[in-house]
C-alpha positions as CSV (number, residue, x, y, z in Angstrom):
1,X,11.6,-16.3,-8.9
2,X,12.6,-14.7,-11.3
3,X,9.2,-13.7,-14.5
4,X,11.0,-14.4,-17.6
5,X,8.4,-14.3,-20.6
6,X,5.8,-11.7,-19.0
7,X,6.1,-8.3,-18.1
8,X,5.9,-7.2,-14.3
9,X,2.7,-4.7,-14.1
10,X,2.8,-1.8,-11.7
11,X,0.8,-0.9,-8.1
12,X,1.1,2.3,-5.9
13,X,-0.5,2.2,-2.9
14,X,-0.6,4.5,-0.2
15,X,-2.7,2.6,2.8
16,X,-0.6,4.8,6.0
17,X,2.9,3.4,7.4
18,X,4.4,2.1,4.7
19,X,6.2,-0.5,6.8
20,X,3.3,-1.7,7.4
21,X,2.2,-1.8,4.1
22,X,5.0,-3.4,2.7
23,X,5.9,-6.1,5.0
24,X,1.7,-7.1,4.2
25,X,2.6,-7.0,0.2
26,X,6.1,-8.4,0.5
27,X,4.2,-12.1,1.6
28,X,2.1,-12.3,-1.8
29,X,2.2,-14.4,-4.6
30,X,3.3,-12.6,-7.6
31,X,4.4,-9.7,-6.3
32,X,8.5,-9.7,-7.0
33,X,9.5,-6.5,-5.6
34,X,7.8,-4.0,-3.5
35,X,9.6,-0.7,-2.4
36,X,8.8,2.0,0.3
37,X,8.4,5.5,-1.2
38,X,6.5,9.0,-1.7
39,X,4.1,9.6,-4.3
40,X,1.4,12.1,-4.4
41,X,3.0,15.4,-3.2
42,X,4.3,18.9,-4.8
43,X,7.6,18.1,-3.1
44,X,10.9,16.6,-5.2
45,X,13.1,14.4,-3.8
46,X,11.0,14.6,-0.9
47,X,13.5,13.7,2.9
48,X,11.5,11.5,4.9
49,X,12.0,14.5,8.1
50,X,10.1,16.7,5.2
51,X,7.5,14.2,4.6
52,X,6.7,13.5,8.1
53,X,6.1,17.1,9.1
54,X,2.8,16.7,6.5
55,X,3.5,19.8,4.4
56,X,4.8,17.7,1.3
57,X,1.6,16.9,0.6
58,X,2.8,13.2,0.2
59,X,1.9,9.6,1.1
60,X,3.8,7.3,2.9
61,X,3.6,4.7,-0.3
62,X,4.5,1.7,-1.9
63,X,5.4,0.1,-5.4
64,X,4.3,-3.0,-5.7
65,X,5.7,-4.8,-9.6
66,X,3.5,-7.5,-9.8
67,X,3.3,-10.6,-12.2
68,X,-0.4,-10.7,-13.9
69,X,-0.1,-14.1,-14.5
70,X,-0.1,-15.1,-11.2
71,X,-1.8,-12.4,-9.0
72,X,-4.6,-10.2,-10.7
73,X,-4.2,-6.1,-9.5
74,X,-8.2,-6.2,-8.5
75,X,-6.7,-9.1,-6.0
76,X,-4.6,-6.5,-5.0
77,X,-7.0,-3.6,-4.4
78,X,-9.3,-5.9,-1.7
79,X,-6.2,-6.5,-0.5
80,X,-5.1,-3.4,0.4
81,X,-8.5,-2.2,1.3
82,X,-8.9,-5.1,3.4
83,X,-5.6,-4.8,5.3
84,X,-6.2,-0.8,6.1
85,X,-9.1,1.4,7.5
86,X,-10.1,2.8,4.1
87,X,-13.0,5.1,5.6
88,X,-10.2,7.6,7.5
89,X,-9.6,10.7,6.7
90,X,-5.6,10.9,6.7
91,X,-5.5,8.9,9.2
92,X,-4.2,5.5,10.1
93,X,-4.5,4.4,14.0
94,X,-2.1,7.1,15.3
95,X,-0.5,8.5,12.4
96,X,-2.4,11.4,11.5
97,X,-1.7,13.5,9.0
98,X,-2.0,13.5,5.3
99,X,1.1,11.7,4.6
100,X,-1.1,8.9,5.9
101,X,-4.0,9.1,3.5
102,X,-5.3,6.0,2.1
103,X,-4.8,6.3,-1.5
104,X,-4.4,4.2,-4.6
105,X,-2.3,6.0,-7.2
106,X,-3.3,4.6,-10.6
107,X,-0.6,4.2,-13.4
108,X,-3.0,3.8,-16.2
109,X,-6.9,4.1,-16.8
110,X,-7.8,1.1,-16.2
111,X,-6.6,0.4,-13.3
112,X,-8.3,4.0,-12.0
113,X,-11.7,2.4,-13.4
114,X,-10.8,-0.8,-11.6
115,X,-10.2,1.1,-8.3
116,X,-13.3,3.7,-8.4
117,X,-15.6,0.4,-9.5
118,X,-14.8,-1.7,-6.3
119,X,-14.7,1.2,-4.2
120,X,-18.5,2.1,-5.2
121,X,-19.1,-1.7,-5.2
122,X,-17.6,-1.9,-1.3
123,X,-19.7,1.5,-0.1
124,X,-22.8,-0.5,-2.0
125,X,-22.5,-3.4,0.0
126,X,-22.4,-2.1,3.5
127,X,-18.5,-3.6,3.7
128,X,-17.4,-1.1,5.9
129,X,-19.6,0.6,8.2
130,X,-18.2,4.4,7.7
131,X,-17.5,5.6,3.6
132,X,-14.6,4.8,1.6
133,X,-12.4,7.7,1.8
134,X,-9.8,6.7,-0.6
135,X,-8.1,8.5,-2.9
136,X,-7.7,8.0,-6.4
137,X,-5.4,9.5,-8.1
138,X,-2.9,9.6,-11.0
139,X,0.5,8.5,-9.9
140,X,2.7,11.7,-10.8
141,X,6.3,10.5,-9.7
142,X,7.1,7.8,-7.2
143,X,9.7,8.3,-4.9
144,X,11.6,5.7,-3.4
145,X,12.4,6.2,0.6
146,X,15.8,6.7,2.1
147,X,17.6,3.4,2.5
148,X,16.9,2.6,6.2
149,X,13.2,2.3,5.5
150,X,13.7,-0.8,2.9
151,X,12.5,-4.0,3.8
152,X,12.6,-2.4,7.4
153,X,10.2,-5.2,8.9
154,X,12.3,-7.8,8.1
155,X,15.2,-5.5,9.3
156,X,14.1,-4.7,12.2
157,X,11.5,-7.6,13.6
158,X,12.1,-8.0,16.7
159,X,11.7,-3.5,17.6
160,X,8.2,-2.7,19.8
161,X,6.9,-1.3,16.9
162,X,7.3,-4.4,14.8
163,X,6.2,-6.5,17.4
164,X,3.0,-4.5,18.3
165,X,1.9,-3.4,15.0
166,X,3.2,-5.0,12.1
167,X,3.0,-8.6,13.5
168,X,-0.5,-8.6,14.1
169,X,-1.0,-7.5,10.8
170,X,0.8,-10.8,9.1
171,X,-1.1,-13.5,11.4
172,X,-4.3,-11.8,10.0
173,X,-3.1,-11.6,6.3
174,X,-2.1,-14.9,7.1
175,X,-5.6,-15.4,8.7
176,X,-7.3,-14.2,5.9
177,X,-5.7,-14.7,2.8
178,X,-4.1,-18.1,2.8
179,X,-4.0,-18.2,-0.4
180,X,-2.9,-15.4,-1.9
181,X,0.1,-16.0,-0.1
182,X,4.1,-17.3,-1.0
183,X,4.4,-18.7,2.3
């Protein structure tokens, strides 16, 4: 699907392993592209090996191009905070380190405000047992990950990590967010 008259907007999130987040966001209606990469660190042109060592400051992240006429940024925030654990600092499941932190990289002041207000609302409502620790930070630079990380789930669906970690997330996604899905 192409967007002819609407300008695409960009959202950047880090929610643990980018293989998982890329796979689930690709399924959302209005999402035109999702790219795995790195953001939020101090190293230029980071490589996966550097980021996975945890000393670049970068988080594994995804850059989403979306059509705001079909899906709102607030929907993306809701989806993001519902599909990973935003209450664990520098950790998602067995992935531990600042490269797996929960982070929303905003591209403008409106995104920053929406993210902060949404997190506060969820905390005020006690949606999670623990406080949300998701960082809200400006996007300074997004570095695309190596090509073998792009569309990882689609290209490696039979691998054990995809079967045991990503496939269950996609099943949960279908049950909870059916109306927002392309499928």
